[in-house]
VONURO-71010 format. One record per residue: residue in one letter; x, y, z of N, C-alpha, C in turn. Coordinates in steps of 0.1 Angstrom, whole numbers, plus 2048, in hexadecimal, padded with zeros to 3 digits. Layout:
AXYZXYZXYZ/...
END
This chain:
X56476BBA7557768BAC54F760BA1/X54C754BA354574CB99536751B98/X53174EB8D523752B8A51A749B93/X51074FB9A508747BA24FB744B9B/X4FA737B974ED733B914EA738B84/X4F2741B7E4EE746B714F7740B66/X4F173FB5B4F9739B4F500745B48/X50D745B47514750B41511751B32/X50D746B2C50A746B1D4FD74DB1A/X4F5750B244E9757B224EA766B25/X4F676AB294F9778B2B4FC77FB1E/X4F878BB1D4FA792B10509796B0E/X510798B1951F79BB1852678EB12/X522783B18528776B13524774B04/X517776B01513774AF351A77DAE9/X51C78AAED523793AE453278EAE2/X53878AAED546786AED547779AE4/X53D770AE653D763ADF53B766AD0/X53276FACC530773ABE53D779AB8/X544781AC0550787ABC55B77CAB9/X55B773AC2565767AC156175FAB4/X55475CAB2550755AA755375CA9A/X551769A99554770A8C563771A8A/X56A773A95579775A9357F767A8F/X57B75CA9558074FA9157C74CA83/X57074EA8056B74BA72573754A68/X575760A6B57C769A6158A764A5E/X592761A6959F75DA675A074FA60/X597746A64596739A5D59373BA4E/X58A744A4B587746A3D59374CA36/X59A755A3C5A675BA365B1750A33/X5B3748A3D5BC73DA3C5B8733A31/X5AB730A305A6727A265A872DA18/X5A673AA165A8740A095B773FA06/X5BF740A105CE73FA0D5D2731A0A/X5CF728A135D471AA125CC711A08/X5C0713A075B770B9FE5B57129F1/X5B271F9F25AE7279E65BA72C9DE/X5C672C9E45D27309DD5D473F9DD/X5CD7479E55CE7569E55DA7599EF/X5E575D9E95F07619F25EE76E9F8/X5F0770A055EE77DA0C5FA786A09/X5F7793A0960179DA086067A1A16/X60F7AAA166157AEA2360A7B4A2C/X6017BDA265F77C3A2E5EC7B9A33/X5E97AFA2A5E07A4A2E5E579DA3A/X5F279AA3A5F8792A455F779BA52/X5FA7A8A515F97B1A5D5EB7B1A62/X5E17B0A5A5D37B1A5E5CF7A5A66/X5D779AA655D378EA6C5D778EA7B/X5E0797A7E5E5798A8C5DA799A96/X5D07A2A935C57A4A9C5BD798A9E/X5BC790A945B5783A955BD779A9D/X5CA778A9B5D276FAA25D2772AB1/X5D277EAB45D2782AC25C3783AC8/X5BA787ABF5AC789AC45A577CAC7/X5A7772ABF59F765AC25A375FACF/X5AF75EAD35B2758AE05AE762AEB/X5B076FAE95AC779AF359D779AF6/X595777AEB586776AED583769AF4/X58A75FAF1587752AF858A754B07/X59675AB0A59975CB1858F766B1F/X58A770B18580779B1E573771B21/X56F768B18563760B1B566757B27/X572751B28575749B34575751B40/X57B75DB4057B766B4C56D76AB50/X56576DB46557771B4954F765B4F/X551759B4A54A74EB5054F74BB5E/X55C74EB6156174CB6E55E757B78/X556761B7355276CB7C55C777B7C/X566777B74570781B7356C78CB69/X561793B6C55B79BB625647A7B5E/X56B7ADB685747B8B655807B4B5C/X5857A8B5E58F7A3B5558A7A0B47/X57E79BB47577798B3A5757A5B33/X5707AFB3A56E7BDB3457A7C2B2E/X5857C1B355927C6B315967BFB24/X5957B2B245997AAB185907AEB0C/X5837AFB0E57A7B2B0357E7C0AFE/X5817C9B075857D7B025927D7AFA/X59C7CFAFF5A87CEAF75A67C8AE9/X59E7BEAE859A7B8ADB5937C2AD3/X58A7CAAD85837D4AD158D7DEACB/X5967E3AD35A07ECACE5A97E6AC3/X5AD7D9AC55B57D3ABA5AD7D2AAD/X5A07CFAAE5997CFAA15957DCA9C/X5957E7AA45937F4A9F5A07F8A97/X5AB7F5A9C5B87F7A955B97EFA89/X5B47E2A895B47DAA7E5AB7DFA73/X59F7E4A775967EAA6D59D7F6A66/X5A57FEA6D5AC809A675B7804A5D/X5BE7FAA615C87F4A585C27EEA4C/X5B67E7A4D5AF7E2A425AA7EDA39/X5A57F8A3F5A0803A375AC809A2F/X5B880AA355C480FA2E5C7806A23/X5C67F9A255C97EFA1A5BF7F0A0F/X5B37F2A125A87F3A085AB800A00/X5AF80AA065B3817A005BF8159F6/X5C880D9FA5D480A9F25CF8039E5/X5C67F99E75C07F19DC5B97FA9D2/X5B28049D75AA80D9CF5B38199CA/X5C08189CD5C98229C95C68319CE/X5C08319DA5BD83E9E15CA8449E6/X5D483B9EA5E183F9EF5EA8339EC/X5F78369EF60282D9EC6038239F8/X6068179F560880D9FF61780CA02/X61A802A0B628800A0E6307FCA02/X63C801A016447FE9F56487EF9F4/X6487E89FF64B7DA9FF6407D19F8/X6347D69F662A7CD9F16227D49E6/X6287DE9DF6217E49D46297E29C7/X6327D99C76397D59BB6477DB9B9/X64A7E59C16587EA9BF6627E29C7/X6697DA9C06727D19C767F7D19BF/X68A7D29C66977D29C069B7C59BB/X6A17C49AF6A67B89A96B57B89AA/X6BB7AC9A86C97AB9A86CF7B399C/X6DB7B899E6E27BF9946EB7B698B/X6EC7A998F6F47A09886EC79997D/X6F179A9716E97949666E8785967/X6F277F96C6F277096E6E776B978/X6E47739826DB76F98C6CD775989/X6CB77D97F6BE78397C6B377A97A/X6B576F9726AA7669706A775E97D/X6B175A9846AE7539916A775C99B/X6AB76999B6A47729A46967749A1/X69377599468577798F67D76B993/X68275F99267A7539956787529A4/X6807579AC67F7569BA6777619C0/X67576C9B966E7789BE65F7779BA/X6577779C56487779C36427829CD/X63E78D9C76397979D062A7979CE/X6237969DA6147969DA6117A59DC/X60B7AB9D36097BA9D35FD7BD9DC/X6007C89E45F57CD9ED5EB7D69E6/X5EF7DB9DA5E77E49D35DE7DE9C9/X5DE7D19C85D57C99BF5CD7C09C7/X5C07C29C75B77B99CE5B77AB9C7/X5B97A09CE5B97939C95AB78E9C6/X5A17939CD59478E9CC58A7999D1/X57F7999CB5747A39CF56779C9CF/X55F79F9D955179A9DA5487A79DC/X53E7A99D35367B49D353E7C19D2/X5497C09CB5527CC9C955B7CF9D4/X55B7C69DF5637C99EB56E7BE9EC/X57A7C29EE5867B99EF5867B29FD/X5907A99FE5937A3A0B5957AEA16/X59D7B8A1359F7C3A1C5937CAA20/X58A7CDA1657E7D4A195757CCA22/X5747BFA1F56C7B6A285727B5A36/X57F7B6A375857B6A445827C2A4C/X5807CEA4557B7DAA4C56D7D7A53/X5647D1A4B5577CEA505577C4A5B/X55F7BAA595607AFA645677B4A70/X5717BCA6F5787C2A7B5707CBA82/X5687D3A7B55F7DDA825547D5A89/X54F7CAA845457C2A8A54B7BCA97/X5567B6A9655D7B0AA25607BBAAC/X5647C6AA85677D1AB155A7D5AB9/X54F7D7AB15427DBAB853E7D0AC2/X53F7C3ABE53B7B8AC75437B8AD3/X5507BAAD155A7BAADD5577C5AE6/X5557D1AE15527DDAE95457DBAF0/X53B7D5AEA52E7D2AF05307C9AFB/X5387BEAF953A7B4B045427BBB0F/X54B7C4B0C5527CBB165497D4B1F/X5417DBB195387E4B1F52E7DCB29/X5297D1B235207C9B2B5277C2B37/X5337BDB3453A7B6B3F53E7C0B4A/X5427CCB465457D6B505397DAB58/X52E7DBB525227DEB5A51E7D3B64/X5227C6B6051F7BBB695297B9B74/X5357C0B725407BEB7C53C7C4B89/
END
């Protein structure tokens, strides 16, 4: 059912969803810029935290399209799924921040414990080809907070905006 005479961009559900999309797109673009322009190589946990953004940005866009087309129940469902994805992402980012602060151990694949070749002839070659980006060392901090810590903040904000859009879209359905 299309919206009759009302502008969806003036609706608070649409605005919340659009803000969530804006923040999610900006956050992943900033992360990619730090990697490709700034030279900060992501660790295994950093890469895992990007999944919510890779799925969330298009899902938020589709939710806004659905809302504009009058499919408010579909939009509410998509907003809710994105909110859940970013809640999980905030948990993963908090885990990563805890690994950086040495509150707990991280995955063995990205904390520096890597097996080397046992052949003396291939040792130098293996060392040159091996580059482990450690999850337990913050590559950058701003105001004492690492990339992972800022991802917690960003993910919680996107989660809150997505759930807000979901709640408002569901009421309008």
